[in-house]
N, C-alpha and C positions, 0 to 999 in steps of 0.2 A: 395348580398349587405342590400337590402332592406326588408327583409323578416322579421323584425319587425318592421316596421314600419306602412303594411300597408296587415293585413290579407287578402285575396282577395277567398276562397274558389273556385267559379267558374267562375275563370279567363283562364279558357280553352274554354267554352263556348262562350268568346267574340268576337267575328269576322269581328261587323262593322266595319270600323275605326274613325268612330266619337267616339267607346265606345274606341278605344284602345288611344287615344286624351288622354279621358277626366281621363282616369287611370296613363298616364304615366306625367299628369296634378297635377295629387292629390298627387302620389308618391313623384313630385321634390317640391312641395314646403311645404308638409308634411315635409322633411329630409333637408328643408332651416330653418324654423320655429322650428326645431328642435336644430340647431344648435346656434339660436342669440335668444331663449328665454332669459329669464331670471328667474332670482336665488327664485323658490314659498316663502311664505310667509308661515310656520307651523303652525300648529293647539295650537301646544304645546307651540312654542314660545312665541304666543298671554299672555295676560294678562284679562281672563277673572274668572265668577264665573255663569254665564249661558252662555251656546253658544246658538245663534241660527241658525241653515243651514236651508236656503230655496233652495231647488233642480232646479237645472238648470237657473239662476239664473245673468243673465249679470248684470252687472257692471250701462252701463247706461240704462236701463229700469229700474232698483231697481230706479237710481238718479228721474226719471222721476215723480214714483211711490211714493218713502216713502215722508211720514205728519209726522215721527214719529221722535221728537226733537233727536241730537244727533252730533256730530261727526261725519261723513263721507268720508274716503276716499278712493280710490281705489286698493286693493292687489292680485297677481299674486296667483292664488291658486296652486296646487300640481299636480292638474290634470283635465286631458278634458272629463273627465269620474267618474261614482261615483263611479265604482270598481278599477278602479286603483286611489280615493284620498284614500280609508282606509288602502292601505297598502304602503303607500307615507305617511303619514300622523303620523297614527299613529304602523307600522311595528316597534320590537321593544323595545317599549316604555311601561312607569307600568303609567293608569290614574286608578289608584283605587280611586282616588277621587270621582269618575266622573258617576254617572249613566247615559244611552244613551239610549234614545228616539228616536225610529227607526223607521216613517211609511215608512222608503225604506226598502225591502223585501234584500240588498244588505249589511243593516246594523242589520244582524242575525247572533246569534250562531253559526251557521255551517258554515255558508259563510266569518265569520272572524277567527273562526278558520283552516278552512282549507286553505286561502288565507296569511293567521298573522303566522298560529302555536301557536299562545294562544290568550285568550278572555286580554286587553287589562283596561278595566273597571272593576268596580265595577258588576256589574249592567246591565242587556239590557232590557229596555224594550222592544217587540217586537207588535210595536202596527200593523204590519201590517196582523200578525196572525189572529187576529180576528175581524179588521176590514177594510179587504181587502171588496172593493165592487165592483161588478159584473158586476152593470150594470152601475156604472164610469167606472171600470176598471181601480180605485185607492183607498185611503188614504181621506179621505175627511180630513181636515184641523180642524175640530170638536170632531176627536176623538184626534187625537194628543193631541188636550187643554186637554179635559177627562182626559186622560192617564198623560200628566202634574201634573196635580194637584196632581192626586193620589199617583204618585209620592214624590213628594214636602210634600206629607203630611206624607210621610213615611220614609220619608231620608231627613232630614230636613239642616241636617250636611252638604250633601253628593253637589254637583257640576252638571252640566247637561249640555246636551248638548241633544236639543232640534230639531228637524230631519222632518220635512215635506219634504211631496213629490212635492208639487205647489215651485213655477208655470213650474213646466214640463209638460206634457204632461201626458195624456187626460188630453184637457183645459174644465172645467166646470166650470168655469165664464160667466158671461155673455154674452161672444159669446162663445158657447160651438162648437169643433171639437173632437167627442171621433173615439177611433184608431177605424179599423177593425177589428183586432187581439186582444186579451188577448193580458195581455200582461205574457210572460214565467213567474212563481216562482219557476221552477226548480234549479237555481241555489239555491235559501236563500233553498228551500228544503232537496237537498242534493239525489236529486232525478234524473238520465239519461234525460242531454237534446232533445228535439226533434228538430232536424233542418228542418226549414222550410224556406221558406222570409216571414219580418212580413211588413206588410202595418199597419207602423204608420203615424202619421201625417208629419215627415218629408220624410217619405217612397213615400207619398204621393205629397209631397211640390217636391222630387225630379224627376216624376212624371210629373209633371207639370195637377198632377190633381187637385190641388186645388192653389186658389190664395195666392202671399205672403203675400201682403198685408190683407189677413182676418186671416192668422197664424198668424202674430206679433198680431193683435188685440186680438185673444184667448189668443196668448200666456198674452199682456197684463195684457191681463183681468182675467186670472187668477192671476197671479201677487196680481192684487188688491182684489182678494176675500183672498187667504192667510195673506196677509197684515195685512187684519183687523181680523183675528184672533190674528195673534199675537198682537196686541195693544189689542183684553180682556184680554190675557194671562199676558201684560208683568204686571199689579198690583198685580200680587200675583208672583213674582219673584221679589231678595232681591239679593244684592251688584250689582257690576257688570253685565252689562247686555252690548252682542254685538250679531248684527245680523251678516250673511255671509252667504257665497252659496261654496257649493263643485265642482263647476265648471259650464262653463255656455250655450250658445247655436249659432248655427250660422244658419243662415237662408237662404243660399245660395252665401258664399263668393268665390268667383272666378267659382261663375257657377259646382261647384265640391264637395262644404263641405257644408253638412245639419246635422242639429244636434249635437248632441258632441262625435262626433268617438275615439276611444282611443288613446293616446298618438300624437292630434293634436295639435300642442302649439299658432294656433292662438292666437290672441285680442280676437276680444270675446269670444270663448271657455272657456278662463283662465280669464281675468279680471272680477275680479267678487266685488263688496261690503263689505266694513267694516265694520258697525257702531259703534259707542259706544255708545250707547245710554244716553241720559243727563235725572236727576233724577229731 
């Protein structure tokens, strides 16, 4: 009944009652929220000329940090993770007037064609291909700004979706937490995925290896970092500018939800900002 809700390949290795209880709790809560989740707001149905996407940005964190003038509302994302957000928003749609600037490897020609069966956009600028930092294990927002300026110059008649990777971990702002393991880019590159346990910051948080207060401060710091680059980019953009996110983040809700697992419709994972920037 729950196979499609909680993929758990190592379930046969669980023998501790405490871990079994956590698994049952996770399954039950995900099933409940799946039943009562509100209807999502699809990107295609919103009005915009240039859309800025902040990866993994919660509404409450954005409302706390944002100082860009405009009308801010809370909307419901179509997914709780990026690899679901793309098909849920763009499958079967034609957005040939849009250039997609992507720092996120899931916004790649390969992955979108694999999951959607077609490329819905006029062009994808795969910023992550040339600007992935091995040291930071992410794409710095300055690279997104540069790619966007070049695209605006080349395609002034097109709408743009500008997808930054922050505030998604690793956290590279003033409060830094860099993940121990490198990010696996195999999905985006069309390579065979190597299955191994990842030790990203939310895995460490779940293990109790890092303090939740520090992780939250690092997350907010990452958001402040990317917002500073968004503000730098705004004068180059024309038309109606909106800022949103693909999904949110959980910092240990119910003691079992960390990060942004697939098809987990908790409020902090699907409630994201929608800011219509004032001119």
